[in-house]
BAKEBA-8022 format. One record per residue (C-alpha): x negated, y negated, z; residue number from 1. Coordinates in steps of 0.1 Angstrom, whole numbers, plus 5000, padded with zeros to 4 digits. Each point is the difference from the previous one (the first is absolute). Layout:
BEGIN
R / X / Y / Z / NUM
...
***
This chain:
BEGIN
R / 6925 / 9039 / 0561 / 1
R / 4985 / 5013 / 5035 / 2
R / 4967 / 4999 / 5012 / 3
R / 4981 / 5015 / 5025 / 4
R / 4982 / 4980 / 5024 / 5
R / 4988 / 5030 / 5029 / 6
R / 5018 / 5021 / 5027 / 7
R / 5037 / 4989 / 5001 / 8
R / 5002 / 4998 / 5041 / 9
R / 5029 / 5017 / 5015 / 10
R / 5010 / 4990 / 5030 / 11
R / 5002 / 5035 / 5014 / 12
R / 4985 / 5003 / 5037 / 13
R / 4973 / 5027 / 5003 / 14
R / 4996 / 5024 / 5036 / 15
R / 4970 / 4974 / 5009 / 16
R / 5020 / 4974 / 4997 / 17
R / 5032 / 5018 / 5020 / 18
R / 4978 / 5011 / 5029 / 19
R / 4983 / 4965 / 5007 / 20
R / 5004 / 4986 / 5031 / 21
R / 5019 / 4973 / 4987 / 22
R / 5022 / 5019 / 4982 / 23
R / 5028 / 5005 / 5028 / 24
R / 5033 / 4987 / 4988 / 25
R / 4994 / 4991 / 4963 / 26
R / 5015 / 5012 / 4972 / 27
R / 4985 / 5015 / 4968 / 28
R / 5007 / 5026 / 4974 / 29
R / 4978 / 5028 / 4995 / 30
R / 5002 / 5027 / 4976 / 31
R / 4990 / 5036 / 5000 / 32
R / 5016 / 5041 / 5000 / 33
R / 5021 / 5010 / 5024 / 34
R / 4977 / 5030 / 5021 / 35
R / 5024 / 5011 / 5022 / 36
R / 5038 / 4989 / 5016 / 37
R / 5011 / 5010 / 5036 / 38
R / 5035 / 4994 / 5002 / 39
R / 5006 / 4996 / 5034 / 40
R / 5038 / 4988 / 5006 / 41
R / 5006 / 4963 / 4997 / 42
R / 4962 / 4994 / 4995 / 43
R / 4976 / 5015 / 4977 / 44
R / 4962 / 5002 / 4993 / 45
R / 4989 / 4997 / 4962 / 46
R / 4963 / 5001 / 4995 / 47
R / 4987 / 4986 / 4971 / 48
R / 4964 / 5012 / 4983 / 49
R / 4979 / 4978 / 4989 / 50
R / 4969 / 4995 / 4979 / 51
R / 4986 / 4986 / 5038 / 52
R / 5018 / 5026 / 5022 / 53
R / 5034 / 5009 / 5019 / 54
R / 5025 / 4971 / 5005 / 55
R / 5027 / 5006 / 5026 / 56
R / 5034 / 4984 / 4991 / 57
R / 5032 / 4998 / 5021 / 58
R / 5035 / 5000 / 4987 / 59
R / 5027 / 4996 / 5021 / 60
R / 5036 / 5007 / 4993 / 61
R / 5017 / 4969 / 4993 / 62
R / 4968 / 4976 / 5002 / 63
R / 4995 / 5007 / 4963 / 64
R / 5012 / 4994 / 4970 / 65
R / 4999 / 5034 / 4983 / 66
R / 5011 / 5035 / 5011 / 67
R / 4975 / 5023 / 5011 / 68
R / 5012 / 5031 / 4980 / 69
R / 4985 / 4975 / 4968 / 70
R / 4967 / 5011 / 5012 / 71
R / 4982 / 5030 / 4987 / 72
R / 4969 / 5016 / 5013 / 73
R / 4975 / 4995 / 4971 / 74
R / 5015 / 4966 / 4986 / 75
R / 4979 / 4969 / 4989 / 76
R / 5016 / 4968 / 5018 / 77
R / 4996 / 4970 / 5009 / 78
R / 5009 / 4985 / 5032 / 79
R / 5007 / 4968 / 5020 / 80
R / 5002 / 5002 / 5040 / 81
R / 4985 / 4983 / 5030 / 82
R / 4971 / 5009 / 5019 / 83
R / 5000 / 5012 / 5037 / 84
R / 4976 / 5016 / 5020 / 85
R / 5008 / 5033 / 5009 / 86
R / 4974 / 5022 / 5023 / 87
R / 5008 / 5030 / 4988 / 88
R / 5001 / 4996 / 4962 / 89
R / 4969 / 4999 / 4978 / 90
R / 4973 / 4977 / 5002 / 91
R / 5028 / 4984 / 5029 / 92
R / 5021 / 4983 / 4977 / 93
R / 5032 / 5007 / 4984 / 94
R / 5024 / 4979 / 4971 / 95
R / 5039 / 4999 / 5011 / 96
R / 5013 / 5003 / 4965 / 97
R / 5026 / 4978 / 4984 / 98
R / 5002 / 5003 / 4963 / 99
R / 4989 / 5025 / 4978 / 100
R / 4994 / 5003 / 4964 / 101
R / 4988 / 5035 / 4986 / 102
R / 4981 / 4999 / 4972 / 103
R / 5000 / 5039 / 4988 / 104
R / 5015 / 5033 / 5018 / 105
R / 4983 / 5036 / 4991 / 106
R / 5021 / 5024 / 4981 / 107
R / 5000 / 5028 / 5023 / 108
R / 4988 / 5001 / 5038 / 109
R / 4964 / 5007 / 5010 / 110
R / 4987 / 5035 / 4999 / 111
R / 4975 / 4993 / 5027 / 112
R / 5003 / 4983 / 5036 / 113
R / 4978 / 4974 / 4990 / 114
R / 5008 / 4981 / 5031 / 115
R / 4989 / 5029 / 5024 / 116
R / 4970 / 4990 / 5018 / 117
R / 4985 / 5032 / 4984 / 118
R / 5011 / 5018 / 4965 / 119
R / 5012 / 5033 / 5015 / 120
R / 4995 / 5019 / 4969 / 121
R / 4968 / 5016 / 4982 / 122
R / 4969 / 4985 / 4981 / 123
R / 5017 / 5020 / 4969 / 124
R / 5031 / 4979 / 5000 / 125
R / 4981 / 4971 / 5009 / 126
R / 4984 / 5002 / 4965 / 127
R / 5030 / 5015 / 4984 / 128
R / 5020 / 4966 / 5014 / 129
R / 4974 / 4972 / 4999 / 130
R / 5016 / 4972 / 4988 / 131
R / 5021 / 5003 / 5030 / 132
R / 4977 / 5017 / 5030 / 133
R / 4976 / 4967 / 4991 / 134
R / 5027 / 4979 / 5016 / 135
R / 4995 / 5016 / 5035 / 136
R / 4984 / 4973 / 5020 / 137
R / 4974 / 5028 / 5012 / 138
R / 4989 / 5012 / 4964 / 139
R / 5001 / 4964 / 4989 / 140
R / 4976 / 4987 / 5028 / 141
R / 4974 / 5026 / 4984 / 142
R / 4996 / 4980 / 4964 / 143
R / 5000 / 4972 / 5017 / 144
R / 4970 / 5011 / 5023 / 145
R / 4988 / 5009 / 4966 / 146
R / 5003 / 4967 / 4982 / 147
R / 4978 / 4990 / 5031 / 148
R / 4976 / 5019 / 4989 / 149
R / 4992 / 4995 / 4968 / 150
R / 5011 / 4961 / 5005 / 151
R / 4971 / 5004 / 5027 / 152
R / 4974 / 5016 / 4974 / 153
R / 5006 / 4972 / 4975 / 154
R / 4999 / 4971 / 5020 / 155
R / 4968 / 5013 / 5019 / 156
R / 4978 / 5005 / 4966 / 157
R / 5015 / 4970 / 4984 / 158
R / 4984 / 4981 / 5031 / 159
R / 4970 / 5020 / 4992 / 160
R / 4995 / 4987 / 4969 / 161
R / 5010 / 5035 / 4980 / 162
R / 5022 / 4995 / 4968 / 163
R / 5038 / 5023 / 4992 / 164
R / 4993 / 5020 / 4967 / 165
R / 5027 / 5021 / 4986 / 166
R / 4981 / 5025 / 4981 / 167
R / 5020 / 5030 / 4976 / 168
R / 5020 / 5030 / 5010 / 169
R / 4996 / 5018 / 4965 / 170
R / 4969 / 5005 / 4989 / 171
R / 4973 / 5030 / 4981 / 172
R / 4984 / 5012 / 5032 / 173
R / 5004 / 5005 / 5032 / 174
R / 4977 / 4984 / 5028 / 175
R / 4993 / 5030 / 5019 / 176
R / 5004 / 5030 / 4973 / 177
R / 5014 / 5031 / 5017 / 178
R / 5029 / 5016 / 4990 / 179
R / 5028 / 4978 / 5020 / 180
R / 5007 / 4977 / 4972 / 181
R / 5031 / 4993 / 4984 / 182
R / 4994 / 5004 / 4967 / 183
R / 5026 / 4985 / 4969 / 184
R / 5004 / 4996 / 4962 / 185
R / 4990 / 4964 / 4992 / 186
R / 5010 / 4997 / 4965 / 187
R / 4981 / 5027 / 4990 / 188
R / 4972 / 4993 / 5022 / 189
R / 4995 / 5015 / 5031 / 190
R / 5003 / 4980 / 5031 / 191
R / 5001 / 5007 / 5037 / 192
R / 5018 / 4976 / 5030 / 193
R / 4972 / 4981 / 5026 / 194
R / 4986 / 5025 / 5022 / 195
R / 4989 / 4964 / 5017 / 196
R / 4988 / 4965 / 4985 / 197
R / 4963 / 5009 / 5008 / 198
R / 4981 / 4995 / 4965 / 199
R / 5020 / 4969 / 4996 / 200
R / 4996 / 4984 / 5034 / 201
R / 4959 / 5012 / 4996 / 202
R / 4997 / 4986 / 4968 / 203
R / 5014 / 4967 / 5010 / 204
R / 4976 / 4993 / 5027 / 205
R / 4984 / 4994 / 4973 / 206
R / 5024 / 4972 / 4996 / 207
R / 5009 / 4985 / 5031 / 208
R / 4975 / 5014 / 5024 / 209
R / 5033 / 5015 / 5023 / 210
R / 5031 / 5011 / 4988 / 211
R / 5029 / 5019 / 5017 / 212
R / 5031 / 5012 / 4982 / 213
R / 5034 / 5016 / 5020 / 214
R / 5019 / 5024 / 4975 / 215
R / 5009 / 5036 / 4994 / 216
R / 4974 / 5029 / 4999 / 217
R / 5010 / 5037 / 4984 / 218
R / 4990 / 5034 / 5014 / 219
R / 5013 / 5030 / 4980 / 220
R / 4993 / 5019 / 5030 / 221
R / 5022 / 5028 / 5011 / 222
R / 5001 / 4993 / 5035 / 223
R / 5037 / 5005 / 5024 / 224
R / 4987 / 4985 / 5025 / 225
R / 5007 / 4972 / 5027 / 226
R / 4969 / 4979 / 4994 / 227
R / 4999 / 5000 / 4957 / 228
R / 5019 / 4983 / 4972 / 229
R / 4997 / 5000 / 4966 / 230
R / 5006 / 4964 / 4991 / 231
R / 4987 / 4980 / 5031 / 232
R / 4990 / 4965 / 5005 / 233
R / 4965 / 4994 / 5002 / 234
R / 4986 / 4968 / 5022 / 235
R / 4965 / 4995 / 4977 / 236
R / 4974 / 4978 / 5003 / 237
R / 4963 / 4999 / 4982 / 238
R / 4970 / 4978 / 5015 / 239
R / 4965 / 4987 / 4979 / 240
R / 4966 / 4992 / 5019 / 241
R / 5006 / 5021 / 5030 / 242
R / 4970 / 5014 / 5019 / 243
R / 5015 / 5035 / 5011 / 244
R / 5032 / 5016 / 4999 / 245
R / 5004 / 4989 / 5039 / 246
R / 5012 / 4965 / 4983 / 247
R / 5027 / 5016 / 4984 / 248
R / 5007 / 5013 / 5036 / 249
R / 4997 / 4972 / 5017 / 250
R / 5026 / 4982 / 4978 / 251
R / 5021 / 5025 / 5005 / 252
R / 4998 / 4998 / 5034 / 253
R / 5009 / 4962 / 4997 / 254
R / 5027 / 5005 / 4975 / 255
R / 5017 / 5022 / 5029 / 256
R / 4989 / 4971 / 5027 / 257
R / 5021 / 4977 / 4982 / 258
R / 5027 / 5025 / 4990 / 259
R / 5011 / 5010 / 5031 / 260
R / 5002 / 4966 / 5010 / 261
R / 5018 / 4988 / 4975 / 262
R / 5026 / 5028 / 5008 / 263
R / 5001 / 4993 / 5038 / 264
R / 5002 / 4960 / 4994 / 265
R / 5031 / 5005 / 4969 / 266
R / 5016 / 5036 / 5005 / 267
R / 5008 / 4999 / 5038 / 268
R / 5039 / 5009 / 4988 / 269
R / 4988 / 5028 / 4981 / 270
R / 4970 / 5012 / 5022 / 271
R / 5027 / 5000 / 5030 / 272
R / 5027 / 5014 / 4981 / 273
R / 4979 / 5033 / 4990 / 274
R / 4983 / 4998 / 5039 / 275
R / 4966 / 4996 / 4981 / 276
R / 4967 / 4993 / 5025 / 277
R / 4975 / 4986 / 4972 / 278
R / 4965 / 5016 / 4997 / 279
R / 4966 / 4987 / 5010 / 280
R / 4977 / 4994 / 4971 / 281
R / 4969 / 4980 / 5023 / 282
R / 4977 / 5022 / 5003 / 283
R / 5007 / 5034 / 4975 / 284
R / 4967 / 5024 / 5005 / 285
R / 4984 / 5015 / 4968 / 286
R / 4987 / 5035 / 5002 / 287
R / 4980 / 5018 / 4969 / 288
R / 5026 / 5026 / 4986 / 289
R / 4975 / 5036 / 5009 / 290
R / 5001 / 4986 / 5041 / 291
R / 5038 / 4991 / 5000 / 292
R / 5005 / 5038 / 4990 / 293
R / 4974 / 5010 / 5024 / 294
R / 5016 / 4976 / 5035 / 295
R / 5036 / 5016 / 4985 / 296
R / 4989 / 5036 / 4997 / 297
R / 4980 / 5001 / 5034 / 298
R / 5030 / 4980 / 5025 / 299
R / 5027 / 5022 / 4981 / 300
R / 4990 / 5028 / 4990 / 301
R / 5004 / 5004 / 4969 / 302
R / 4976 / 5017 / 4972 / 303
R / 4993 / 4978 / 4974 / 304
R / 5006 / 5019 / 4966 / 305
R / 4997 / 4976 / 4974 / 306
R / 4967 / 4979 / 5000 / 307
R / 5005 / 4975 / 4974 / 308
R / 5038 / 4989 / 5010 / 309
R / 5019 / 4990 / 5028 / 310
R / 5036 / 5020 / 5002 / 311
R / 5029 / 4985 / 5012 / 312
R / 4996 / 5019 / 5037 / 313
R / 4962 / 4987 / 5002 / 314
R / 5011 / 4961 / 4992 / 315
R / 5029 / 5006 / 5029 / 316
R / 4968 / 5012 / 5029 / 317
R / 4979 / 4969 / 4982 / 318
R / 5025 / 4976 / 5010 / 319
R / 5009 / 5017 / 5032 / 320
R / 4963 / 5001 / 5009 / 321
R / 4993 / 4967 / 4991 / 322
R / 5033 / 4987 / 5018 / 323
R / 4989 / 5024 / 5039 / 324
R / 4965 / 4990 / 4998 / 325
R / 5004 / 4958 / 4986 / 326
R / 5033 / 4989 / 5001 / 327
R / 5003 / 4998 / 4965 / 328
R / 5027 / 5007 / 4974 / 329
R / 4974 / 4995 / 4968 / 330
R / 4971 / 5016 / 4995 / 331
R / 4979 / 4996 / 4965 / 332
R / 4984 / 5030 / 4990 / 333
R / 4969 / 5000 / 4976 / 334
R / 4978 / 5013 / 4978 / 335
R / 5025 / 5030 / 4986 / 336
R / 4981 / 5022 / 4981 / 337
R / 4989 / 4988 / 4959 / 338
R / 5024 / 5032 / 4985 / 339
R / 5029 / 4988 / 5014 / 340
R / 4995 / 4962 / 4992 / 341
R / 5007 / 4984 / 4960 / 342
R / 4972 / 5002 / 4982 / 343
R / 4994 / 4961 / 5004 / 344
R / 4996 / 5004 / 5037 / 345
R / 4963 / 4987 / 5011 / 346
R / 4983 / 5030 / 5016 / 347
R / 4979 / 4996 / 5033 / 348
R / 4968 / 4992 / 4987 / 349
R / 4988 / 5018 / 5032 / 350
R / 5020 / 5031 / 4993 / 351
R / 5015 / 4999 / 4966 / 352
R / 5028 / 5034 / 5011 / 353
R / 5014 / 4967 / 5014 / 354
R / 5012 / 4973 / 4986 / 355
R / 5005 / 4959 / 5017 / 356
R / 5038 / 5007 / 5009 / 357
R / 5025 / 5000 / 5025 / 358
R / 5037 / 5009 / 5010 / 359
R / 5015 / 4981 / 5025 / 360
R / 5023 / 5025 / 5019 / 361
R / 5029 / 4984 / 5025 / 362
R / 5015 / 5022 / 5024 / 363
R / 4986 / 5033 / 4982 / 364
R / 5011 / 4987 / 4962 / 365
R / 4979 / 4990 / 4970 / 366
R / 5017 / 4970 / 4994 / 367
R / 4970 / 4983 / 4979 / 368
R / 4968 / 5013 / 4977 / 369
R / 4972 / 4973 / 4992 / 370
R / 4963 / 4999 / 4995 / 371
R / 4976 / 4984 / 4981 / 372
R / 4997 / 5008 / 4960 / 373
R / 4968 / 5003 / 4974 / 374
R / 4998 / 4971 / 4988 / 375
R / 4963 / 5008 / 4985 / 376
R / 5011 / 5011 / 4958 / 377
R / 4973 / 5029 / 4996 / 378
R / 5011 / 5008 / 5035 / 379
R / 5035 / 5006 / 4988 / 380
R / 4998 / 5017 / 4967 / 381
R / 4971 / 5027 / 5021 / 382
R / 5029 / 5004 / 5023 / 383
R / 5028 / 5001 / 4973 / 384
R / 4970 / 5028 / 4982 / 385
R / 4995 / 5021 / 5035 / 386
R / 5037 / 5008 / 5003 / 387
R / 5007 / 5012 / 4967 / 388
R / 5023 / 4982 / 4992 / 389
R / 5002 / 4973 / 4959 / 390
R / 5000 / 4965 / 4998 / 391
R / 5024 / 4997 / 4979 / 392
R / 5030 / 4979 / 5014 / 393
R / 4981 / 4976 / 5022 / 394
R / 4977 / 4982 / 4973 / 395
R / 5014 / 4965 / 5011 / 396
R / 4995 / 5011 / 5031 / 397
R / 4965 / 5007 / 4999 / 398
R / 4997 / 4968 / 4982 / 399
R / 5007 / 4981 / 5028 / 400
R / 4964 / 5016 / 5015 / 401
R / 4981 / 5003 / 4973 / 402
R / 5000 / 4956 / 4998 / 403
R / 4995 / 5001 / 5039 / 404
R / 5022 / 5001 / 5031 / 405
R / 4995 / 4993 / 5037 / 406
R / 4991 / 5021 / 5025 / 407
R / 5039 / 5013 / 5014 / 408
R / 5029 / 5021 / 5014 / 409
R / 5035 / 5002 / 5006 / 410
R / 5033 / 5014 / 5017 / 411
R / 5029 / 5014 / 5000 / 412
R / 5026 / 4997 / 5024 / 413
R / 5035 / 5026 / 4999 / 414
R / 5022 / 4969 / 5005 / 415
R / 5033 / 5032 / 5008 / 416
R / 4976 / 5020 / 5024 / 417
R / 4989 / 4969 / 5016 / 418
R / 5039 / 4989 / 5008 / 419
R / 5007 / 5037 / 5013 / 420
R / 4972 / 5002 / 5030 / 421
R / 5013 / 4956 / 5009 / 422
R / 5037 / 5011 / 4998 / 423
R / 4989 / 5030 / 5019 / 424
R / 5017 / 5027 / 4972 / 425
R / 4989 / 5038 / 4993 / 426
R / 5008 / 4997 / 4963 / 427
R / 4983 / 4978 / 4973 / 428
R / 5039 / 4999 / 4983 / 429
R / 5015 / 4982 / 5030 / 430
R / 4979 / 4971 / 4988 / 431
R / 5000 / 4999 / 4963 / 432
R / 5035 / 4978 / 4989 / 433
R / 5002 / 5035 / 4969 / 434
R / 4976 / 5022 / 5006 / 435
R / 4988 / 5022 / 4967 / 436
R / 4987 / 5035 / 5011 / 437
R / 5004 / 5035 / 4984 / 438
R / 5035 / 4999 / 5001 / 439
R / 5013 / 4965 / 5000 / 440
R / 5007 / 4979 / 4970 / 441
R / 5029 / 4977 / 5011 / 442
R / 5011 / 4983 / 5011 / 443
***
């Protein structure tokens, strides 16, 4: 009988130990996938792709205990060799190969040249062959950046006393109503896929005061644009005992500062691969919705066509305005019209036509929606009635308010959109592992 006592240590060198200052001359073993082979005759360069980066290995005819022809691109291998410095190699070192063990081989040649710096193919092809295209170093780097965003969100909110929660994605009623709901049959009962965790995270404010979640949300919107998905990942937080919706904006500002510092500190290789210059979030301007529309209209001569919402072109112009006038990549647009916000949004006591809510624009694209919520039970019932809505399906949600709730508010950040802007892409599918849109259900 065997007992497990913990991780079994393997004597395999990682990239960090290979490129260490005192590593030269050491004989090590490491593992990886053959990313590409460059045969120069008597010498060949075998580039290994590892989870932590690329490692250049050198095959010298007569010096290695195997034949170069035994190696194939895409094969998983274990390599033994001696480390030596080489300024022209990635990380300034290379591994002189003496032995190789083939762990697995591909059954067919790779359909895409994943070893190229950029995949010279269409987005459609990249998505159709996603398990292969993601092996490209630049494609992979986008999702390391995405990891850093989520890691920063979690770590920062833990430090701020938030509790992480996990809420259902199948429910009886949508949090925001409307027609953009995916409806399904749930054991002969009507159900919907969650538009957001809104109801649940508000209820949990009554339990933990501060909560957050990262998870999928679903929108049955028949959009076919570069900025919309039908399933995306939302970074949600909700916090109680706020003095106003400005507390939510302040929390997001500090999260951005924390996350950007984390990326700069621990994701430098990926930032370099993608040639990313991180934005600044030390001072983010906040402007009222109606004032933002006016400023963009006057400066750029665009007529205001819809007084109740921001069109994509307006968002872009507002972002441009605050970049040109204040050098800011971000801008909070506040006090959205009540008719364009869900029923639970707190109306502005000074003018109920507007709400104590906001969007955060990054480089002219909305990446966050948030604001203060109604916490008074009678006020919430009155808002539901005024909108001609029914309380059916919201009984448990309303119970949280019936039995007392603190002043609270929250936000939701679109993970794929934020990654898209940081990575300098112009289509959200580029920063979605396996996108779901009007036409795509696979892979």
